[in-house]
C-alpha positions as CSV (number, residue, x, y, z in Angstrom):
1,X,-6.8,151.2,20.6
2,X,-9.5,153.3,18.9
3,X,-10.3,156.9,19.3
4,X,-12.7,156.2,22.2
5,X,-10.0,154.2,24.1
6,X,-9.4,155.9,27.5
7,X,-5.9,154.3,27.8
8,X,-3.1,156.8,26.9
9,X,0.6,155.8,26.3
10,X,3.0,156.3,29.2
11,X,5.3,159.4,29.1
12,X,9.0,158.8,29.7
13,X,11.9,161.1,30.4
14,X,15.5,160.0,30.9
15,X,17.6,161.6,33.6
16,X,21.0,162.8,32.5
17,X,23.6,160.1,33.0
18,X,26.8,160.9,34.9
19,X,30.2,160.5,33.2
20,X,30.6,156.9,32.1
21,X,33.8,154.9,32.3
22,X,34.5,151.6,30.7
23,X,33.6,148.6,32.9
24,X,32.0,150.8,35.6
25,X,28.2,150.7,36.2
26,X,26.3,153.8,35.1
27,X,22.9,154.4,36.7
28,X,20.1,154.9,34.1
29,X,17.0,156.5,35.6
30,X,13.7,156.7,33.6
31,X,11.0,159.0,35.0
32,X,7.6,157.6,33.8
33,X,4.0,158.8,34.2
34,X,0.9,156.9,33.1
35,X,-2.8,157.1,33.4
36,X,-3.0,153.7,35.2
37,X,-4.7,151.9,32.3
38,X,-4.9,149.1,31.6
39,X,-5.1,147.8,35.2
40,X,-2.4,145.2,35.7
41,X,-3.9,141.7,35.5
42,X,-3.6,139.5,38.5
43,X,-1.7,136.3,37.7
44,X,-4.1,133.3,37.5
45,X,-3.1,130.2,39.3
46,X,-3.8,127.4,36.9
47,X,-4.8,124.0,38.1
48,X,-5.7,120.7,36.4
49,X,-8.3,118.3,37.5
50,X,-7.5,114.7,37.1
51,X,-9.8,111.9,38.6
52,X,-11.3,114.5,41.0
53,X,-7.9,115.3,42.4
54,X,-6.5,118.8,41.9
55,X,-2.9,119.0,40.8
56,X,-1.2,122.4,40.8
57,X,0.7,123.2,37.7
58,X,4.5,123.8,38.2
59,X,6.5,126.3,36.2
60,X,9.8,124.9,35.0
61,X,11.7,128.2,34.7
62,X,14.4,129.7,36.9
63,X,13.9,133.2,35.4
64,X,12.4,135.9,37.6
65,X,8.8,136.5,36.8
66,X,8.1,139.4,34.4
67,X,6.9,142.5,36.3
68,X,3.2,143.4,35.8
69,X,2.0,146.9,35.1
70,X,4.1,149.8,34.1
71,X,7.7,148.7,33.0
72,X,10.8,150.1,31.3
73,X,13.1,148.1,29.1
74,X,16.5,149.3,27.8
75,X,18.2,148.3,24.6
76,X,21.4,149.3,22.8
77,X,20.9,151.1,19.4
78,X,24.6,151.9,18.5
79,X,28.0,151.8,20.1
80,X,31.5,150.3,19.5
81,X,30.9,147.4,21.9
82,X,28.3,145.6,23.9
83,X,26.3,147.2,26.7
84,X,25.1,145.0,29.6
85,X,22.0,146.0,31.5
86,X,21.2,145.0,35.0
87,X,18.4,143.9,35.3
88,X,18.5,142.7,31.7
89,X,14.7,142.6,31.1
90,X,11.8,144.8,32.0
91,X,12.1,146.8,35.2
92,X,9.0,147.7,37.2
93,X,8.3,151.4,37.6
94,X,8.0,152.3,41.3
95,X,7.2,155.8,42.5
96,X,7.4,157.1,39.0
97,X,11.0,155.8,38.3
98,X,12.7,152.8,37.0
99,X,16.4,152.4,37.6
100,X,18.8,150.2,35.6
101,X,22.5,149.9,35.6
102,X,24.5,149.8,32.4
103,X,28.1,148.6,31.9
104,X,30.0,149.6,28.7
105,X,32.7,147.2,27.4
106,X,34.7,149.9,25.5
107,X,35.1,153.6,25.2
108,X,33.1,155.5,22.6
109,X,29.7,157.0,22.0
110,X,26.6,154.8,22.6
111,X,23.0,155.3,21.7
112,X,20.5,153.6,24.1
113,X,16.7,153.4,24.0
114,X,14.3,153.1,26.9
115,X,10.8,151.9,26.2
116,X,8.0,152.5,28.8
117,X,5.2,150.0,28.5
118,X,1.8,150.0,30.3
119,X,0.8,146.5,29.2
120,X,-1.0,147.8,26.0
121,X,0.8,150.9,24.8
122,X,4.5,152.0,24.8
123,X,6.6,155.1,24.4
124,X,10.3,155.3,23.5
125,X,13.0,157.7,24.5
126,X,16.7,157.7,23.3
127,X,19.8,158.8,25.1
128,X,23.4,159.2,24.0
129,X,26.2,158.5,26.4
130,X,29.9,159.1,25.9
131,X,32.1,156.5,27.6
132,X,35.8,157.2,28.4
């Protein structure tokens, strides 16, 4: 993006997490605002033409489709054990928030990062959570 680009990166703020306990889900809430640019692209339905017969292409994936538009993705930066996020990939922002659950495998101090992405630009925010 150049200086004349009207798209601005999203702004993200992480709501304070409640006390975390090993093995129990903790709700992570990201509050996100954006300028609405770029506009989410509408998925294109691809078809192939063979001998004047249209054949619709089939996707061979059991994974959920990636959300379009403004999303938040969580990742673990530091911690004594693995953190599991649910959902594990990008979460669509609805009504200015994206909610993800995290489970911590062991007690300790964890550093997590949320990345808000509008499809072109992104902003990161880190949070530290103490798990008992």
